[in-house]
Backbone as CSV, one residue per row, in Angstrom:
resi,resn,N_x,N_y,N_z,CA_x,CA_y,CA_z,C_x,C_y,C_z
1,MET,144.617,-116.383,118.203,145.912,-116.988,118.538,145.982,-117.236,120.052
2,PRO,146.169,-118.479,120.499,146.239,-118.751,121.940,147.484,-118.126,122.562
3,SER,147.330,-117.644,123.776,148.448,-117.016,124.461,148.456,-117.433,125.931
4,LEU,149.553,-117.136,126.592,149.742,-117.500,127.992,150.296,-116.300,128.749
5,MET,149.611,-115.884,129.811,150.091,-114.816,130.683,150.398,-115.427,132.052
6,VAL,151.605,-115.162,132.551,152.032,-115.768,133.813,152.628,-114.719,134.740
7,ASP,152.054,-114.605,135.932,152.694,-113.869,137.023,153.484,-114.910,137.790
8,THR,154.809,-114.847,137.707,155.649,-115.942,138.189,156.036,-115.838,139.659
9,HIS,155.541,-114.817,140.364,155.968,-114.626,141.761,154.825,-113.985,142.543
10,VAL,153.957,-114.828,143.084,152.770,-114.350,143.776,152.698,-114.959,145.175
11,HIS,152.351,-114.130,146.152,152.095,-114.609,147.506,150.639,-114.319,147.863
12,LEU,149.973,-115.317,148.415,148.636,-115.107,148.966,148.806,-114.940,150.478
13,HIS,149.186,-113.731,150.871,149.470,-113.464,152.279,148.204,-113.591,153.119
14,ASP,148.397,-113.858,154.397,147.265,-114.072,155.297,146.338,-112.861,155.369
15,CYS,146.871,-111.676,155.122,146.060,-110.455,155.211,145.283,-110.168,153.927
16,PHE,145.416,-111.010,152.904,144.729,-110.772,151.639,143.357,-111.452,151.633
17,PRO,142.292,-110.735,151.294,140.989,-111.379,151.083,141.018,-112.146,149.756
18,VAL,140.711,-113.425,149.805,140.909,-114.286,148.638,140.097,-113.828,147.433
19,SER,138.813,-113.534,147.629,137.971,-113.126,146.508,138.489,-111.843,145.870
20,SER,138.883,-110.879,146.685,139.417,-109.619,146.156,140.753,-109.837,145.459
21,PHE,141.558,-110.749,145.977,142.838,-111.113,145.368,142.615,-111.649,143.950
22,LEU,141.631,-112.539,143.788,141.338,-113.101,142.467,140.718,-112.048,141.550
23,ASP,139.849,-111.193,142.094,139.271,-110.102,141.296,140.377,-109.200,140.750
24,ALA,141.352,-108.880,141.611,142.453,-108.001,141.198,143.292,-108.662,140.113
25,ALA,143.553,-109.953,140.274,144.342,-110.661,139.268,143.642,-110.644,137.914
26,LEU,142.351,-110.898,137.907,141.596,-110.878,136.649,141.644,-109.490,136.022
27,HIS,141.435,-108.466,136.830,141.502,-107.086,136.320,142.874,-106.794,135.729
28,ASN,143.932,-107.195,136.421,145.287,-106.882,135.954,145.659,-107.656,134.698
29,PHE,145.244,-108.899,134.615,145.511,-109.658,133.393,144.818,-108.989,132.200
30,ARG,143.583,-108.583,132.393,142.857,-107.909,131.307,143.540,-106.597,130.926
31,ALA,143.926,-105.827,131.935,144.523,-104.519,131.676,145.854,-104.624,130.947
32,ASN,146.576,-105.725,131.156,147.906,-105.872,130.559,147.918,-106.698,129.282
33,HIS,146.762,-107.261,128.905,146.696,-107.998,127.648,146.661,-107.003,126.495
34,PRO,147.399,-107.267,125.420,147.457,-106.307,124.303,146.097,-105.890,123.772
35,GLY,145.128,-106.814,123.797,143.808,-106.471,123.285,142.763,-106.305,124.353
36,SER,143.161,-106.431,125.614,142.247,-106.351,126.756,141.127,-107.382,126.695
37,ASP,141.305,-108.399,125.859,140.320,-109.474,125.726,141.043,-110.784,125.996
38,LEU,140.618,-111.489,127.026,141.324,-112.705,127.439,140.833,-113.963,126.742
39,THR,139.973,-113.803,125.741,139.520,-114.969,124.991,140.716,-115.672,124.356
40,GLY,140.861,-116.959,124.610,141.984,-117.713,124.067,143.273,-117.558,124.853
41,THR,143.220,-116.847,125.989,144.410,-116.621,126.800,144.322,-117.405,128.098
42,THR,145.378,-118.135,128.417,145.485,-118.824,129.696,146.196,-117.906,130.678
43,CYS,145.542,-117.629,131.808,146.106,-116.758,132.837,146.552,-117.622,134.014
44,LEU,147.816,-117.499,134.386,148.394,-118.370,135.403,149.088,-117.555,136.484
45,LEU,148.731,-117.825,137.735,149.410,-117.253,138.895,150.267,-118.339,139.530
46,CYS,151.557,-118.059,139.701,152.452,-119.009,140.364,152.554,-118.616,141.836
47,LEU,151.855,-119.351,142.684,151.877,-119.062,144.113,153.153,-119.617,144.729
48,THR,153.790,-118.827,145.543,155.030,-119.252,146.206,154.831,-119.114,147.712
49,ASP,154.369,-120.216,148.318,154.093,-120.223,149.751,155.372,-119.990,150.542
50,LEU,155.229,-119.271,151.642,156.347,-119.035,152.541,156.483,-120.208,153.507
51,ALA,157.597,-120.244,154.239,157.883,-121.380,155.114,156.784,-121.606,156.144
52,ALA,156.191,-120.529,156.652,155.182,-120.652,157.707,153.828,-121.099,157.171
53,GLN,153.642,-121.052,155.846,152.371,-121.446,155.258,152.398,-122.927,154.884
54,GLN,151.257,-123.566,154.969,151.160,-124.969,154.594,150.732,-125.064,153.126
55,ASN,149.467,-125.324,152.892,148.966,-125.409,151.522,147.847,-124.402,151.376
56,VAL,148.120,-123.271,150.730,147.106,-122.221,150.657,145.908,-122.638,149.805
57,PHE,146.076,-123.647,148.938,144.937,-124.130,148.171,143.852,-124.630,149.124
58,GLU,144.232,-125.557,149.993,143.265,-126.157,150.901,142.978,-125.238,152.089
59,ASP,144.005,-124.578,152.598,143.837,-123.773,153.803,143.029,-122.508,153.566
60,ARG,143.134,-121.921,152.357,142.507,-120.622,152.147,141.679,-120.543,150.876
61,LEU,142.235,-121.007,149.769,141.590,-120.775,148.480,140.188,-121.381,148.443
62,VAL,140.067,-122.639,148.812,138.775,-123.319,148.739,137.791,-122.738,149.749
63,ARG,138.261,-122.454,150.954,137.367,-122.004,152.028,136.936,-120.549,151.894
64,GLU,137.801,-119.709,151.266,137.563,-118.276,151.334,137.291,-117.601,149.995
65,ALA,137.131,-118.383,148.939,136.933,-117.774,147.615,135.610,-117.025,147.513
66,GLY,134.639,-117.403,148.337,133.359,-116.699,148.321,132.468,-117.109,147.156
67,LYS,131.366,-116.397,146.992,130.385,-116.739,145.961,130.817,-116.296,144.566
68,SER,131.765,-115.372,144.496,132.166,-114.838,143.182,133.049,-115.784,142.393
69,TRP,133.672,-116.756,143.089,134.610,-117.649,142.434,134.343,-119.104,142.841
70,SER,134.372,-119.986,141.858,134.348,-121.416,142.149,135.768,-121.947,142.002
71,VAL,136.137,-122.910,142.828,137.513,-123.394,142.877,137.542,-124.908,142.730
72,THR,138.402,-125.386,141.837,138.655,-126.820,141.697,140.145,-127.056,141.862
73,VAL,140.509,-127.932,142.797,141.916,-128.200,143.089,142.280,-129.609,142.645
74,GLU,143.396,-129.708,141.942,143.961,-131.006,141.565,145.440,-130.987,141.902
75,GLY,145.782,-131.546,143.059,147.173,-131.577,143.476,147.716,-130.175,143.687
76,LEU,148.767,-129.846,142.920,149.404,-128.534,143.051,148.874,-127.513,142.044
77,GLN,147.767,-127.851,141.418,147.169,-126.917,140.481,145.712,-126.674,140.858
78,ALA,145.249,-125.481,140.559,143.853,-125.134,140.823,143.333,-124.292,139.677
79,ILE,142.048,-124.419,139.436,141.396,-123.542,138.473,140.292,-122.800,139.208
80,THR,140.310,-121.492,139.085,139.268,-120.661,139.685,138.451,-120.039,138.558
81,THR,137.148,-120.093,138.691,136.252,-119.583,137.650,135.365,-118.500,138.233
82,HIS,135.378,-117.339,137.587,134.518,-116.241,138.016,133.087,-116.601,137.676
83,THR,132.239,-116.678,138.687,130.896,-117.219,138.489,130.020,-116.342,137.606
84,GLU,130.314,-115.055,137.505,129.487,-114.156,136.687,129.923,-114.133,135.235
85,THR,131.245,-114.069,134.987,131.737,-113.929,133.615,132.248,-115.245,133.013
86,GLY,132.530,-116.235,133.866,133.081,-117.495,133.371,134.572,-117.445,133.112
87,ALA,135.207,-116.317,133.413,136.654,-116.184,133.211,137.411,-117.108,134.165
88,ASN,138.496,-117.692,133.662,139.297,-118.618,134.460,140.651,-118.018,134.819
89,ILE,141.097,-118.289,136.026,142.470,-118.038,136.426,143.019,-119.350,136.981
90,TYR,144.129,-119.785,136.433,144.778,-121.001,136.907,145.846,-120.633,137.935
91,LEU,146.031,-121.517,138.898,147.041,-121.289,139.920,147.936,-122.511,140.029
92,LEU,149.227,-122.244,140.141,150.216,-123.301,140.332,150.825,-123.139,141.716
93,GLY,150.796,-124.196,142.502,151.398,-124.149,143.825,152.913,-124.172,143.741
94,GLY,153.553,-123.608,144.736,155.014,-123.593,144.770,155.492,-123.098,146.113
95,ARG,156.795,-122.907,146.225,157.403,-122.509,147.484,158.427,-121.399,147.281
96,GLN,158.589,-120.576,148.292,159.708,-119.649,148.348,160.618,-120.102,149.479
97,TRP,161.829,-120.466,149.130,162.805,-120.931,150.107,163.869,-119.855,150.310
98,VAL,164.415,-119.793,151.507,165.486,-118.848,151.813,166.756,-119.631,152.106
99,ALA,167.798,-119.350,151.327,169.066,-120.065,151.471,169.832,-119.579,152.697
100,SER,170.839,-120.336,153.075,171.673,-119.964,154.221,172.380,-118.636,153.991
101,GLU,172.560,-118.253,152.729,173.194,-116.970,152.403,172.185,-115.814,152.416
102,ASN,170.943,-116.106,152.857,169.863,-115.117,152.906,169.464,-114.633,151.514
103,LEU,169.456,-115.547,150.565,168.963,-115.303,149.218,167.730,-116.165,148.995
104,GLU,166.743,-115.615,148.291,165.498,-116.335,148.062,165.574,-117.150,146.766
105,LEU,164.914,-118.303,146.801,164.740,-119.106,145.591,163.273,-119.497,145.502
106,LEU,162.678,-119.286,144.343,161.315,-119.739,144.093,161.378,-121.131,143.488
107,ALA,160.570,-122.038,144.011,160.477,-123.392,143.462,159.052,-123.568,142.946
108,LEU,158.833,-123.238,141.675,157.496,-123.268,141.085,157.091,-124.708,140.819
109,GLY,156.044,-125.153,141.506,155.607,-126.532,141.371,156.096,-127.441,142.475
110,ALA,156.763,-126.898,143.478,157.221,-127.685,144.627,156.188,-127.603,145.740
111,SER,156.006,-128.693,146.477,155.016,-128.711,147.551,155.639,-128.714,148.936
112,ASP,156.843,-129.232,149.064,157.425,-129.409,150.384,158.084,-128.131,150.889
113,PRO,157.790,-127.759,152.143,158.507,-126.626,152.734,159.933,-127.032,153.073
114,VAL,160.829,-126.096,153.045,162.219,-126.328,153.426,162.548,-125.344,154.533
115,HIS,163.187,-125.817,155.594,163.536,-124.917,156.691,164.451,-123.805,156.178
116,ASP,164.025,-122.578,156.414,164.790,-121.432,155.926,166.191,-121.392,156.522
117,ARG,167.135,-121.017,155.638,168.526,-120.737,156.017,169.306,-121.964,156.495
118,ARG,168.836,-123.166,156.156,169.584,-124.377,156.520,170.422,-124.916,155.371
119,HIS,170.110,-124.504,154.148,170.798,-125.042,152.976,171.287,-123.888,152.109
120,ASN,172.428,-124.099,151.444,172.937,-123.035,150.589,172.147,-122.968,149.288
121,LEU,172.380,-121.905,148.541,171.600,-121.647,147.332,171.777,-122.752,146.301
122,ASN,172.984,-123.205,146.124,173.248,-124.257,145.146,172.463,-125.525,145.484
123,THR,172.419,-125.879,146.766,171.685,-127.060,147.205,170.186,-126.895,146.978
124,LEU,169.665,-125.683,147.199,168.241,-125.451,146.992,167.854,-125.578,145.522
125,VAL,168.727,-125.150,144.615,168.447,-125.348,143.183,168.353,-126.846,142.886
126,ASP,169.286,-127.616,143.435,169.241,-129.077,143.268,167.937,-129.653,143.822
127,THR,167.534,-129.185,145.001,166.317,-129.683,145.642,165.093,-129.396,144.779
128,ALA,165.036,-128.203,144.213,163.914,-127.846,143.345,163.865,-128.748,142.114
129,LEU,165.006,-128.944,141.484,165.050,-129.783,140.283,164.674,-131.227,140.595
130,GLU,165.148,-131.737,141.733,164.816,-133.107,142.128,163.324,-133.271,142.385
131,ALA,162.669,-132.185,142.802,161.227,-132.219,143.057,160.409,-132.002,141.781
132,GLY,161.098,-131.796,140.651,160.404,-131.544,139.395,159.881,-130.132,139.284
133,ALA,160.402,-129.237,140.120,159.954,-127.841,140.128,160.845,-126.979,139.245
134,LEU,160.371,-125.781,138.969,161.149,-124.804,138.201,161.852,-123.880,139.188
135,PRO,163.195,-123.901,139.252,163.912,-123.021,140.174,164.099,-121.624,139.578
136,VAL,163.670,-120.617,140.324,163.739,-119.231,139.862,164.432,-118.389,140.927
137,LEU,165.473,-117.696,140.534,166.216,-116.827,141.448,165.751,-115.393,141.220
138,PRO,164.930,-114.845,142.135,164.361,-113.513,141.911,165.249,-112.391,142.452
139,TRP,165.372,-111.337,141.682,166.050,-110.139,142.154,165.221,-109.526,143.277
140,GLY,165.893,-108.918,144.256,165.216,-108.201,145.320,166.033,-106.978,145.710
141,PHE,165.363,-105.907,146.046,166.051,-104.661,146.366,167.045,-104.875,147.511
142,GLY,168.314,-104.564,147.246,169.364,-104.668,148.264,169.870,-106.066,148.530
143,LYS,169.314,-107.060,147.832,169.684,-108.448,148.141,170.808,-108.991,147.269
144,TRP,171.035,-108.375,146.110,172.100,-108.854,145.220,173.280,-107.891,145.281
145,THR,173.745,-107.637,146.490,174.891,-106.748,146.684,175.920,-107.434,147.569
146,GLY,177.147,-106.894,147.581,178.188,-107.402,148.465,178.473,-108.882,148.266
147,LYS,178.559,-109.629,149.369,178.863,-111.056,149.302,177.766,-111.837,148.592
148,ARG,176.526,-111.398,148.771,175.427,-112.117,148.113,175.481,-111.940,146.594
149,LYS,175.947,-110.790,146.139,176.137,-110.601,144.700,177.165,-111.596,144.178
150,GLN,178.231,-111.791,144.924,179.280,-112.741,144.523,178.740,-114.165,144.465
151,ILE,177.833,-114.504,145.378,177.242,-115.843,145.386,176.379,-116.055,144.145
152,VAL,175.585,-115.039,143.806,174.754,-115.133,142.603,175.639,-115.225,141.359
153,GLU,176.684,-114.412,141.308,177.609,-114.451,140.174,178.224,-115.835,140.033
154,CYS,178.631,-116.421,141.153,179.249,-117.750,141.123,178.266,-118.789,140.608
155,LEU,177.024,-118.707,141.070,176.004,-119.656,140.612,175.780,-119.520,139.115
156,MET,175.760,-118.277,138.621,175.546,-118.047,137.196,176.716,-118.532,136.349
157,LYS,177.890,-118.588,136.936,179.075,-119.058,136.205,179.168,-120.582,136.179
158,THR,178.617,-121.225,137.210,178.828,-122.667,137.361,177.662,-123.528,136.897
159,ARG,176.479,-122.915,136.712,175.343,-123.706,136.240,174.336,-122.798,135.537
160,SER,173.510,-123.404,134.710,172.536,-122.612,133.948,171.154,-123.250,133.970
161,ASP,170.935,-124.181,134.913,169.676,-124.923,134.957,168.657,-124.279,135.899
162,PHE,168.620,-122.967,135.909,167.641,-122.236,136.694,167.296,-120.953,135.938
163,PHE,166.305,-120.242,136.443,165.851,-119.007,135.804,166.147,-117.828,136.720
164,LEU,166.302,-116.660,136.120,166.411,-115.411,136.860,165.088,-114.663,136.727
165,ALA,164.854,-113.728,137.658,163.591,-112.994,137.576,163.715,-111.584,138.142
166,ASP,163.052,-110.678,137.479,162.861,-109.310,137.954,161.558,-109.304,138.755
167,ASN,161.199,-108.169,139.366,159.879,-108.116,139.992,159.305,-106.710,139.970
168,GLY,157.978,-106.649,140.114,157.250,-105.403,139.956,157.463,-104.394,141.059
169,SER,158.169,-104.776,142.125,158.437,-103.846,143.216,159.647,-102.954,142.942
170,ARG,160.341,-103.225,141.830,161.505,-102.401,141.497,161.055,-100.993,141.108
171,LEU,161.889,-99.998,141.427,161.543,-98.604,141.185,161.476,-98.306,139.692
172,ARG,160.376,-97.731,139.282,160.164,-97.346,137.886,161.224,-96.325,137.447
173,GLY,161.739,-96.491,136.254,162.715,-95.549,135.714,164.155,-95.920,135.995
174,THR,164.380,-96.935,136.832,165.748,-97.364,137.113,166.197,-98.381,136.072
175,ALA,167.503,-98.481,135.894,168.051,-99.429,134.926,167.850,-100.865,135.408
176,GLU,167.800,-101.773,134.468,167.710,-103.185,134.828,168.905,-103.554,135.702
177,PRO,168.688,-104.286,136.800,169.803,-104.684,137.663,170.932,-105.346,136.877
178,GLU,172.158,-105.057,137.288,173.346,-105.494,136.551,173.368,-106.989,136.284
179,LEU,173.079,-107.805,137.308,173.180,-109.250,137.127,172.079,-109.795,136.229
180,LEU,170.930,-109.133,136.186,169.902,-109.549,135.236,170.344,-109.255,133.813
181,SER,170.933,-108.087,133.599,171.442,-107.748,132.261,172.545,-108.716,131.840
182,ARG,173.418,-109.019,132.775,174.499,-109.950,132.481,173.944,-111.349,132.183
183,GLY,172.952,-111.749,132.976,172.339,-113.052,132.753,171.669,-113.145,131.400
184,ARG,171.018,-112.068,130.985,170.379,-112.045,129.671,171.411,-112.288,128.567
185,LYS,172.580,-111.653,128.693,173.639,-111.827,127.707,174.199,-113.246,127.728
186,GLN,174.170,-113.883,128.904,174.674,-115.255,129.027,173.664,-116.279,128.537
187,GLY,172.432,-115.849,128.253,171.430,-116.780,127.754,170.412,-117.235,128.785
188,PHE,170.446,-116.652,129.981,169.444,-116.995,130.985,168.088,-116.408,130.586
189,THR,167.027,-117.142,130.906,165.679,-116.614,130.735,165.355,-115.728,131.928
190,ILE,164.901,-114.498,131.659,164.584,-113.543,132.715,163.063,-113.425,132.823
191,LEU,162.504,-114.027,133.856,161.072,-113.958,134.104,160.765,-112.708,134.943
192,THR,159.524,-112.515,135.274,159.162,-111.434,136.193,157.829,-111.751,136.837
193,GLY,157.568,-111.110,137.971,156.323,-111.328,138.684,156.010,-110.145,139.572
194,SER,154.847,-110.172,140.190,154.388,-109.017,140.961,154.998,-108.969,142.361
195,ASP,155.223,-110.109,142.999,155.816,-110.195,144.335,155.133,-109.264,145.335
196,PRO,153.840,-109.459,145.588,153.142,-108.585,146.543,153.701,-108.753,147.953
197,LEU,153.797,-107.656,148.669,154.334,-107.645,150.029,153.213,-107.917,151.034
198,PRO,153.558,-108.276,152.270,152.542,-108.696,153.258,151.818,-107.536,153.938
199,PHE,151.219,-106.654,153.117,150.424,-105.535,153.607,149.062,-105.598,152.928
200,PRO,147.988,-105.308,153.635,146.639,-105.543,153.107,146.376,-105.039,151.695
201,ALA,146.804,-103.808,151.362,146.483,-103.238,150.046,147.246,-103.903,148.903
202,GLN,148.272,-104.698,149.224,149.104,-105.291,148.177,148.417,-106.432,147.422
203,PHE,147.236,-106.872,147.896,146.518,-107.895,147.142,146.222,-107.423,145.730
204,ARG,146.178,-106.099,145.554,145.860,-105.536,144.237,146.957,-105.779,143.205
205,LYS,148.129,-106.232,143.646,149.234,-106.444,142.712,149.174,-107.791,141.995
206,ALA,148.357,-108.716,142.465,148.299,-110.037,141.829,148.018,-109.907,140.336
207,GLY,148.851,-110.529,139.520,148.665,-110.481,138.077,149.093,-109.186,137.418
208,ALA,149.697,-108.273,138.188,150.046,-106.959,137.636,151.360,-106.967,136.867
209,ASN,152.216,-107.960,137.099,153.493,-108.074,136.385,153.701,-109.532,136.011
210,GLY,154.295,-109.737,134.859,154.527,-111.114,134.445,155.063,-111.197,133.034
211,VAL,154.856,-112.367,132.432,155.358,-112.622,131.084,154.204,-113.089,130.200
212,LEU,154.266,-112.707,128.938,153.228,-113.024,127.961,153.837,-113.777,126.790
213,PHE,153.352,-114.988,126.574,153.764,-115.821,125.442,152.623,-115.866,124.434
214,GLU,152.941,-115.651,123.172,151.950,-115.740,122.100,152.099,-117.070,121.361
215,ASP,151.003,-117.504,120.734,151.011,-118.704,119.899,151.572,-119.911,120.659
216,VAL,150.908,-120.254,121.762,151.379,-121.333,122.629,150.693,-122.653,122.268
217,PRO,151.296,-123.795,122.630,150.673,-125.095,122.343,149.434,-125.312,123.205
218,ASP,148.527,-126.128,122.717,147.287,-126.426,123.428,147.558,-127.532,124.451
219,LEU,147.966,-127.117,125.649,148.314,-128.047,126.714,147.754,-127.516,128.035
220,PRO,147.672,-128.361,129.066,147.315,-127.848,130.394,148.311,-126.771,130.816
221,PRO,147.897,-125.834,131.660,148.724,-124.654,131.973,150.162,-124.942,132.384
222,LEU,150.380,-125.869,133.326,151.743,-126.135,133.774,152.587,-126.725,132.654
223,GLU,152.018,-127.686,131.920,152.753,-128.285,130.801,153.032,-127.237,129.728
224,MET,152.071,-126.367,129.499,152.248,-125.292,128.521,153.407,-124.385,128.930
225,PHE,153.421,-124.005,130.205,154.471,-123.123,130.707,155.839,-123.792,130.592
226,ARG,155.917,-125.052,130.994,157.185,-125.785,130.887,157.651,-125.868,129.437
227,LYS,156.715,-126.136,128.546,157.044,-126.322,127.131,157.648,-125.047,126.532
228,VAL,157.011,-123.909,126.775,157.509,-122.670,126.168,158.852,-122.263,126.783
229,LEU,159.065,-122.606,128.063,160.357,-122.306,128.683,161.445,-123.223,128.146
230,GLU,161.141,-124.507,128.029,162.123,-125.462,127.505,162.546,-125.097,126.083
231,GLU,161.590,-124.633,125.301,161.881,-124.289,123.904,162.381,-122.854,123.753
232,LYS,162.536,-122.157,124.906,162.995,-120.766,124.900,162.186,-119.910,123.920
233,GLN,160.876,-120.094,123.982,159.993,-119.310,123.126,160.039,-117.842,123.546
234,PRO,160.137,-116.923,122.605,160.179,-115.494,122.956,158.922,-115.065,123.712
235,PHE,159.082,-114.089,124.573,157.944,-113.577,125.326,158.158,-112.096,125.609
236,ALA,157.085,-111.446,126.002,157.147,-110.043,126.408,156.875,-109.952,127.902
237,GLN,157.543,-109.030,128.566,157.219,-108.760,129.954,156.091,-107.732,129.994
238,PHE,155.196,-107.867,130.968,154.118,-106.890,131.081,154.061,-106.333,132.506
239,GLY,153.448,-105.151,132.616,153.241,-104.530,133.916,154.131,-103.328,134.157
240,MET,153.679,-102.456,135.040,154.417,-101.252,135.422,155.228,-101.527,136.677
241,LEU,156.407,-100.932,136.749,157.193,-100.993,137.970,156.639,-99.992,138.993
242,ALA,157.181,-100.019,140.209,156.653,-99.192,141.296,156.989,-97.717,141.098
243,SER,156.024,-96.854,141.384,156.283,-95.410,141.389,157.144,-95.078,142.605
244,LEU,157.715,-93.893,142.613,158.566,-93.499,143.741,157.812,-93.538,145.074
245,PRO,156.604,-92.971,145.171,155.884,-93.058,146.452,155.606,-94.507,146.867
246,GLU,155.197,-95.347,145.898,154.930,-96.756,146.209,156.189,-97.446,146.700
247,PHE,157.286,-97.196,146.027,158.552,-97.834,146.372,158.998,-97.424,147.772
248,LEU,158.982,-96.125,148.057,159.433,-95.638,149.358,158.539,-96.146,150.480
249,MET,157.240,-96.161,150.251,156.324,-96.622,151.284,156.522,-98.102,151.576
250,SER,156.635,-98.928,150.516,156.779,-100.369,150.729,158.103,-100.705,151.403
251,GLN,159.181,-100.038,150.996,160.479,-100.326,151.599,160.529,-99.867,153.054
252,THR,159.904,-98.735,153.341,159.865,-98.251,154.729,159.082,-99.214,155.611
253,ARG,157.941,-99.670,155.118,157.125,-100.594,155.905,157.823,-101.936,156.107
254,MET,158.557,-102.384,155.100,159.286,-103.640,155.248,160.376,-103.517,156.310
255,GLN,161.072,-102.390,156.332,162.125,-102.191,157.329,161.542,-102.113,158.735
256,ILE,160.403,-101.450,158.871,159.737,-101.385,160.183,159.322,-102.778,160.631
257,GLN,158.773,-103.551,159.700,158.337,-104.903,160.045,159.503,-105.779,160.476
258,LYS,160.639,-105.655,159.787,161.799,-106.456,160.135,162.320,-106.120,161.539
259,ARG,162.278,-104.846,161.885,162.762,-104.433,163.203,161.857,-104.928,164.331
260,ARG,160.586,-105.143,164.012,159.645,-105.611,165.033,159.796,-107.097,165.316
261,LYS,160.402,-107.823,164.403,160.520,-109.271,164.591,161.610,-109.599,165.604
C-alpha cells in the first residue's frame, strides 16, 4: 500500500552538514514508519527558508550533499537519492515568514522571501495563497499567548483557508495546546513537523516528526500532498516530543541567542 510521510516544518540551518542532515532524515523516516520499511513510501521534507536565506537547493543542497547523496533539482522541488541504498527523500522548497504581530507563517511551496514584520498575519496568508503555496500557522512555545493568542483566535474565526501545526519541540507529556485542540474541533487540519533549531546537533531532528498518510494516489510528491490535504484524507502524526532536558536546553539556548542579537 503506497504511503506518504511528511515533515512539514524543516530548516536547513547554516550550521547543519547537508549529508548528515539527509542521513538523519532517512533514519528518522525509517524509525517512524509502522513497518520500518520505506518500500512504497514517499518521504517528503518541507524546507522553510528563513528571510536571510536565499535558495538552499542551489546554495547548499547541490554543492554540499557529498558522495553519499545525489541531488536533482526541478524548480522548488528536489529529489535526493542515497547512493548506497537507492532510498529517496523528496524536498519541497518554501518560506517561513514573520508577521508584524511577531507570529510565524510557513508558506510551503513559496519561493519569494518577504521582509519580516512588515505585513500582518492575515495579509501573509493571502500572499501565500496567491503564490500557490500552502499556508501553515505553526504553534510555538510562548508565541500563542496574550495579544498574539487573540490574533490567532481572530484568524481562526474569520477564515479557514490555512492549516495549523504542532511541532516536535513541544515538551513531552504536556497537553495539546488549547488553540490546536479548538482548531481540531472547528475542522482545521493539524499538521506537525520537527522544526529543528539553529544549533549544530539539531540536524538530527530532520524527519523526526510529521504526518503519515496511507493509501495515497500515485502522483508526484507535491501533487500527492496537496491532493490528500484537499480531500481531508485521515492521517497519523508520528514522532516523539522533546524530553524535559531537551526542552530546557533548547529554550535556554534560544533565549541566550536572542539576547546576543
